[in-house]
N, C-alpha and C positions, 0 to 999 in steps of 0.2 A: 398915688401910683404904687403898684406892688414892688417890693424889693426883689432885686435879682437873685435867684437861688444861688447859693454857694455850691460849687461842684468840685468834689475831689474824687478822682479816679482811684484813690488810695482807700477808699471806704469799702472794705472787704466784706463787712456785715451785709451791706446792701448789695454788692456784686454777687455774692454767692447766696443770697436769701433764698433763692429757689431750689437750692439742692439740700437734700438730706446728708447726713454723715455719709450714709453708703454711697450716694451719687457722687459726693465729693471725693471719696476714695477711688471710685472708677475713674473720675477726671484726672486725679493724681497719677494713676496707672497709665492713662493714655498719654499725657504729656511728659511722663518720665520715659516713655518709649520714644516719643517725638523728639525728645531733647537729646537722644542718642542716635545719631545719623545712621550709624552702622546697625543698630538693632532695628530702627525704623526700616531701613532697606531690606533687611532679612525678613522681617516681619511681612511686609507688603509682598515680597517674592514668594514667600511660603503660601501666603493667602491666595494669591493668584494661581499657583500650583495646586492647592487643595481644591479650589472652586473648579479648575480645570477637569479635575478627577472627580468631581461631584461629591467630594467628601462631606460629611454632615457638620459643617463649621458655622452655619448661619447663627445659631445660638451664641457661639463665642464672639462673632462680629457684632451681634446685636448687644452685647455686654461690654463691647470695648469700641474700636473706631467708629463702626456704622452707628451704634447707639449714641455715640457723643456727637457726631458731625451730621447726622441725618435725622429727620423727623420720623421716618417709617418707610414701609415699602409701598403703601398705597396713600391715596388722598385721604381716606377716612382715618386711617392710622396716624397721619402726620398732622390731622387737624387737633388731635389730642395734645400734640407738642405745642401747637399754636395756642390752644386754650390755657395751657400752663403759663406760657409767656404772658398772654393777655392778663392773667392774675396779677402781674407785675407791671402792667401799664405798657408792655411792649407788644407792638403789632407785628405782623408776620407776612411773609411772601412764600407761597408754595412754589418751590423751583424743581420742576421735573428734570432730574439730572442724569438721564439715561442717554447714552450717546448711540444714536441709531445706526442702521446699517448703510445709509446713504443712498437708499433707492426710494422710488415714489411710495411705495407701501410704508416705509418707516416714517417718511415725511408727514403723509396723511395721519398716521397713528399718533404721531407726536403733537401735530396740530390739534387733533381732537382731544388729546390729554390735556394740552394747555388750556383749551376751552373749557374743559371739565373743571380745572383748578379755578377758573375764574367764576363759574356757575356756583362752585361750592363757596368761594371767597365772598361772593355778593350776598350769601345767607347769614354772614356774620357782620359785626361791626369792628372787627379787629384785624381784618386781611384786606387792606385797601388796594393792593397791586396784583397784577399779572406780571409774568415776565417772558420774554422771548429771546431766543438765540436764533438769529436768521439761518445759520447754517444747520439747524435742526429741523428747518422747514422746506429747504430746498438745496439743489445742487449749487455749490459755490463757484464751480468752473465758469459759467456764463458770466458770474459777477466779476471775476477777474479780467475777462475778456472786455466787458463793458468799460471797466475802469481804465483799462489799457487802449481803448478806442478802437478795438478790433471788432469787426462784423460777426454777428452770430449766425451759426446755421439755423435752419427752420426749427430743428429739434431743440437746439439751444435756447432759442427766443420762447419756444412753448414751455419749456422747463422753467425759465426765468419768470414768464407770465404766471405759472402756477405759483411760484414762490411769492410773487408780489400780491397775488390773490389772497394767499394764506395770511400773509402779514396784515393786509387790509382787514380781512375778516376778524382777526384777533383784536385789532385796534378798535374796530367798530363794536365787537362784543364787549370790550372794556368800557367804550363810551356809553353803550346802551345799558349796561349794568351798574353805571355809577362808579366805575373803578377807575384806576390808573393803570398804565402799562408802561413797563421799562424794556427797552431794546437794548440788549447787549452789544458790547464792543466786538469786533472782529479783528483779523489781521490787516496791516496797512494797505496790502496789495489789493484788497477789495472793500476797504472801509469806506471809501467814497460812494460806492454803490449801495451799500447799506445805509449810509447818511442820506442818500437821495430818496430810498424807500421811506425812511424815518420821517423826513421833512415833508414828504407828500402826505403821509398819514397826520402829522401836525396840522398841516394846512386845512385838513378836513375836519379834524376832531378837537383842536385846541383853540377854537374860536371863543367859546364861552367860558370854559375852565380847561385846566391843564390836565390832559388825559395821557398823552404820549411823551415819554422821556427818551432822549438820546443819551449814550454813554460816552464820556470824554476821558481817554486814557492820558493822564498828565504826564506820563514818562516820555510821550512824544515831544520832541521841541517845538513842533507846530502847533501844538493842540490849543494853547491859549489863544492864539490868534484865530484859529478855526472857531473856537467858541464864541469870540467876539463878533465875527463875522456872521455866525449863525443867529445871534441875537439881533443884529442889524436887520437881516434878511426876514426875520420873524416880524419884526416891528413894521417893516415895508409892507409886508403881505398880510398883516392883521391878525396874527395868531401868537399865542403864548409859547414861550420856549421852555421845555421841561429838560433839565440838565442834570445827569447823575454823574459826579465827578469821582473817578477812581484813579489810582497810580497806574495800575495797568497789569496785564496777565500774560503778555507774550513776548517779554523782553529778550530771552535767549534766542528764542525762534526768530526774532525780527533781527537781531545782530547777526546771526549766523547766516540768514539769507541775503542781507546786504553785503556781507563779505564775500559770499559765494559767487553773487552776480554782479559784483564791483559797482555798487551805487552807494550813495551817501547814507549812512544809518539814519533812521527816523528817531533813534532813542537819545535821550538827554545825555550829556557827557558824564553826569555824576548824580548820585542820590540828592545832593544838595540843590542842584537844578530842578530836579522832579518836585521836591519838597517846596521850593520857592513858587514854581508855577502852579502847583496845587493850592497853596494857600491864596495865591493871587487870583486863581479862578474862583474860590470860595468868596473872596471878598468882591470880585466883579459880579457874581450872581446875586449876592446879597444886596449890594449896593443898587442893583437894578431890579429889585424884587417886585417891582409892579408889572415887569414884563417877563421876568425868569423865575421859574420854580425849580428849587434845588433839591437834590437828594445827595447828601454828603456821605459817599460810601467809603468810609476810611476806619482803619484800625489804628491811625495814628493819634495819639492823645492830644498833641498841640493843635492838630487841625481841627478837631472836634471842639476844643476850647475856643479857638479862634472864631468858629462859626457862632458859638453861643454868645461871645462877646460882640459879634457884628450884628446879631439878632437884636440885642439890647440896644446898640447903638441906633439902629434903624426902626425901633420900636415895633419889632415883629412879635405877635404873639406866639409864644411857643407851642400852643395847641392849634395854630392854624395850619393849613397845608402848604404853606409858602416854603418851609424847610424841613426835611425829614433827614434823620440820621440813619445810617444802615450798616450793620455788621453781619458776619456769617454766623449761622448757628453753631454754637460749640466753641466760639472764639470771642475775645475780648469782652466777657461779660461785664468786666469792671468798668468799661466804657458804657455799654448798652444799659446796664441796669441803674447806673448812677445818673445817666442823662434822663431816663425814663422817671427816675424817682424825683428828679428835679422838674418835671413837667414837660419834658420836649418829646416830640414825635420820633419815636424810634421803632425801626423795623428790623426784624432778623430775616434774612434769607433762610428758608427751611428747606434744604434739598430733600428729595425722597425718590425712591424707585426700588426695584428689587435688589438685593444685596449684591448678587453677582453682577448686575448691570451698572450699578454705580461705583464699581471699583475704580474706573479711570478717575472719577471725581475724587474719591478718597485717597488715590495715589498722588493727586495734584496737592491735596491739602497736607498730606504727609510731607511731600517735597517742599512745598511752600513753608510750612512751620520749620523744618529742618535748615532751610537755606537762608530765610529772611534773617538778617542779623538781629539777634536778640528776641525774636518773636516767640518761639516756644520757651526760651529760657525765662522770659517776662511772664508768660502765662504760668509756667511752672512755679516761679518763685512766689507768685501771688496765692497759688493754691496752698503750697506749703505753709505760707504765713496765715492763711485762713484756718487750716488744719490745727496749727499752733495755737491761734486764737481761741478756737472753740474748745481745745483741751483746756486752756487756762480759765476759761469761764464755767466749765462744766462743773 
């Protein structure tokens, strides 16, 4: 029996193996800005202002924030970034990160763009997933009313039916192309409706292999229970459950809305509770690996190490599709590259789109790195240590 690989997320030579000295310096610049919230906020504001005035700053963006966190402006540009990752055993997910105008034309355009990402992905052996955000495919207002048990108007029902058809078409595309597809989480006030769409797709396409994955935000205090119930339903109906676990993306918005509308907040009382439930969910999925396929979507080192230990305990082949590890492009390379080097299935979300249209995504990345305790500081420290290490061995 092969010995379990030793993984150290402190191995910086592996973590930054893909970066030249010049690229490492660029990464150092990006995280030095992110590590200073004031500078980060000013930089983002100035960039929005310059883009609004149509000033020629694309080149600067491509050398800094955009170039670090995005694969490119188009599918073909981004595939080059994915190829580079594949050289180090890391797979990729093309993630169209443009926020549409919220009308039928933009929904159709986004749906077709996502379909094209999957067609391109299927031509490779290192891009196994497509990804959907349902609010990019249709109006979310009918979904809110459905969850609240309110009747829809004829127009709302037609709009919802179009959303449902788009989700089904993309899930069928993934199935027919031999890919998998991730359905992103949404806000709690219409997540039940998104779940319903997702589980309908699982029932159709997850009979023989796991194609469709739902996303579970573990900062919700009810999510561990919802995950367990989803597994029971999948077993009863005879389909495989695909579960992508994340800590979550809408915490501030969720808390503010609950306070404003005077209902109990769905958010965990503290980070420790979130971490506890996240790790409990990882254990639940891996201990039921005969029915549950897991994507561990985490930048938390302890959660990733826990998953590898559990895979060893349950004799899960690191190269199988039972468990994937996922991080965002441009973040936590010490986790991604060391896991891949040890033989695990690692995927990077590779966002792409025109520079001016992915600014909302980049703004969130900047805010996230500045606000998560220690996130940008940790990244920045690792980069500085690698630069020092390279200088010492030069």
